[in-house]
N, C-alpha and C positions, 0 to 999 in steps of 0.2 A: 237637144230638145227644142222644139218650136214653141211650145207652151202658149197656144193661142188664147185659151180661156184666161190664163193669168195675165197676159199682156193687155187684155181687154179691161182689166180692173186696176191697172197700175199706170201712172202717168209716164213712167219710164221703167222698163225691165230689161236688164242685160243678163244673158246666160253665158257663163264662162265654161269653156271645156275643162279647165282645171284652175284651182286657186289654192293658195296656202291657207288663208282664212278669209271668207267673204267680208267679215267685219273689218279686217285689216285693209283689204283691197278698197273697200268703200271709203274708209277713213282716209286713206292716201289720196283717193280721188277728190275728196272734199277739201283736202289741204293743197290741191294743185290749182293750176290756172283756170280750169274749166269747172270749178266748184258750182257756179251758178247754173250749170247745165244739168244739175241733179236736183230736181224739185222735190218738195215734200211728197212723200209716198213712193219715191223711187225704190227699186228693188234690184238686188244683185243675187244671182242664183248659180249654183254649180252642183253637179252630182259627183264631183271628184275634188274633195277638199283634203289637202295633204297635211295641214297643220291646224286642225280645228281647235278652238279654245273654249273652255268652260269656266265656271266659277273657280276662284282660288288658283288661277293659273294652270288648271289642268289642261292637258293636250291629248289628242287622239287622232288616229287615222281610220278611214273606212274604205272598204273596197269600192272601186269605181262603179258608178251606176246603181248603187244600192241604197243610197241616202240622198237627201236634199239638204244642202246648206243654204239658208235663206237670210239675207240681211235687208232690213227695211229702214229707210231714212225718214226720220220725223223731224220736222222743224216747228216745234210747238210755239204758238203765239196766242196770247189772249186777245180780247176784243180791241184793245188799244195798241196791239202790235208788240207788246212786251212779253217777257218770259212768263211761264206759269209760276205759281207759288212754289217755293223750293220743296215743300212737303208733298206736292202733287206728283213729283217724278217717281216716287216709289210705287205708284200704281201702274206705270207703263209696262213693266214686265208682266204684271198680273193681267192687264188687258190683253196683251199678246198671248199669254198662256191660256186664258179663257177662250180666246178666238181659236187657238190651235186645238184646244180640247173639243170644241164644237166641230171643227173640221175633221178631226180624227174620229169622233163619234159618228159622223155621217158617213165617213169612209168605211167604218166597221159595219154600219147598217147596210150600206150598198153591197159589201162583200157577203154579208149574211143573207141578203135577199136573193142572191144568185146561187146559194149553196142548197144543200138538201133541205126538205121541209122541216120547220121548227117543231119541237115538242109543244111549245107554247106559242100559238100564232099571234098573241098579243105582245110578245117580246121580240122586238126587231133587232136586238143586240146579240142574240145567240148566247146569252149568259155572260157576255163580256162587259165589264164596267170600265168606262173611260172617265178619268177624273184628273183635275189639276192638283198637283202636289206643291204646296207653298214652298218657295216662291216662284219656281221656274221650271218645273218638270211636268210633262203630261204622261200619265200612266194608263196602261191597259191591263186591267185586272192585277194591279199592283206592280207591273213591270214597266220600266221607262221606255217610251217610244220616241220622246222628243225632249230636248232641253232648250231653254231660252237664256240668252245672255244680252243684257242691255248695257250700252256704254254711252255716257254723256261726253260730248265734246265741249269743254268749258268755253273756249274762245268764241265759238259760233252759237252755242246753245242748242245745237242739233243733238239728236239722239239716234244711235244706231241700235236696232233691235235684231239680234241674230237668233236663228232657230236652226237646230239640227234634227231632222226628221228621219227616222229609220223606216225605209220603204220595204226593201226586199232582203235584208240581211237574213242569213240562215243561222242555225245555232253555232256554227263554227266561226262566224264573223262577229258575234256580239262582243262589245267591249267589256261588259261586266256580266256577272251571273244574274243581276237584277234588271237586265235590259231585254227588250224584245223588238220586233218590227211588225209592221202591219201585215206582212206576209205570214210571219210565224203566228200572229194572234188570230188571224182569220182564215188562213189557208188559201188566200187568193192575193195575187199581186194587185196593188191599188193603181188607180189612174192618177199618176203623179200630178198632172196638170189640173185635174179637178180638185184634188186636195189642196194644192197650192192656191188656186184661185179662190176657193172657199175661205181659206185662212186670210188671204190678203183682203178680200172684200169685207169680211166680218170685222177684222182688226181695224180697217180704215173707218168703217161706219161708227164703231164704238169709240174709237179715239177721237173722231170729230165731235161726237156728242159730249165726250169728256172735256174737250177743249172749249166747246160752246158754253159749258157750265162753269168755265173759269178754273178747271182742274178740280172741281168738287165731285168726288166719287159718289157721294150720297145723292145729291140732287140730280146728277146725270143718270142715275140708275146703275152705274158701273159697280158700286159696292155690292149691290144685290146680285148682279150677274156673276161676279167673281165668287162670292160666298156660295152661291148655288152650285157651282162647279168644283169647288175646293174640297177634295176628299180628305184633306188634312184636318178640317174642322171636326170636332167631337172625337178625334182619335187620340190615343195615347202615343206620345212622341218622345223622342230623345233629340235634343238640339245641342249640337256641338258649336258653342259660341266662340267668337274670336278670343284668342288668349288661352285656349285649351279648356275653358270652363264648360261643363256639361249640365244641361237642364233636363230633368225628367218631369213629365206632367201631362196634362190634358190640354189640347189645342182648343180653345173655347170660341174665339171669334177673331175678326180682323178689326183693328182700330181705324180711326178716320184717316190715318196716313198709310194704310195698307200693311201695317206691321201685324205679325201673328202674336196674339195674346195667349200665353200659356199659363195655366194654373199649376204652380209647383207642387209636386206630389208630396214633398216632405213638410212644407210649412203652409201650404194652401194659399200662398200669395200669388197674385197675378204679375206676370212679367211680359212686357211687350218686346218682341224680338224683331229687330230690323234686318239682321243678317245672320247666317249660320246654316250648317248642314242639318237637315231635318230627316229623321228616320221614323217611319211609322212602325210602332211596336205591335206585335201580335202575340197574344197569350193563349 
């Protein structure tokens, strides 16, 4: 892939013909002698990732040429050149997820615009709903089209944000029954370079605004942006917490640290969730 649109919005973009995990490859590069050659905003991409990683150590493989694995390097620094406040880092995957949500939504609109006339000319989505599922998935009408994985490198303070986007997987390629691809959702193969460039551009601009505000999600407007795109809010959810504990309740809001606040169905108490597998319940 040449990816001219994406290269135009990234200070450095490397496309690999194949990679085990783009997050792993980028981390290894940052631990090597040429670490300084990877500036803030650098991107590593492949359409053939053989050992992709997700949350909780999950791994998967995807057919060559049907997905994009994207890793973005962030070097967060406040106005004085120091690290952001520790509680700010929880917003990074949410900023990435919201940016990908917008990129996927525009890809859906582009596909719908070239298809048959719509029943409702005011609806550019063709009835497809694109939303962020807290904390790290992008869904199209409830089916996962992208996952986000952020990793902090403690020694340098850098953050690698990985994303796996399903482009043209068919029903036989899907890793789970709750997955989809842009092709399956819209009936049209997406412009991979356009989607990637859109994601990288929006992510960079919002992250820069977040850093300029000292990692304050509220004053930077990031909290409102994420909340507006988060389909988890106001939903009945089941949260599988670390340690095997299960929480059932209503996802009410995001707290100042980006944690999901769930009102327990049994006792009515609120609990802020920092990590865990979230399932949207349907009745």
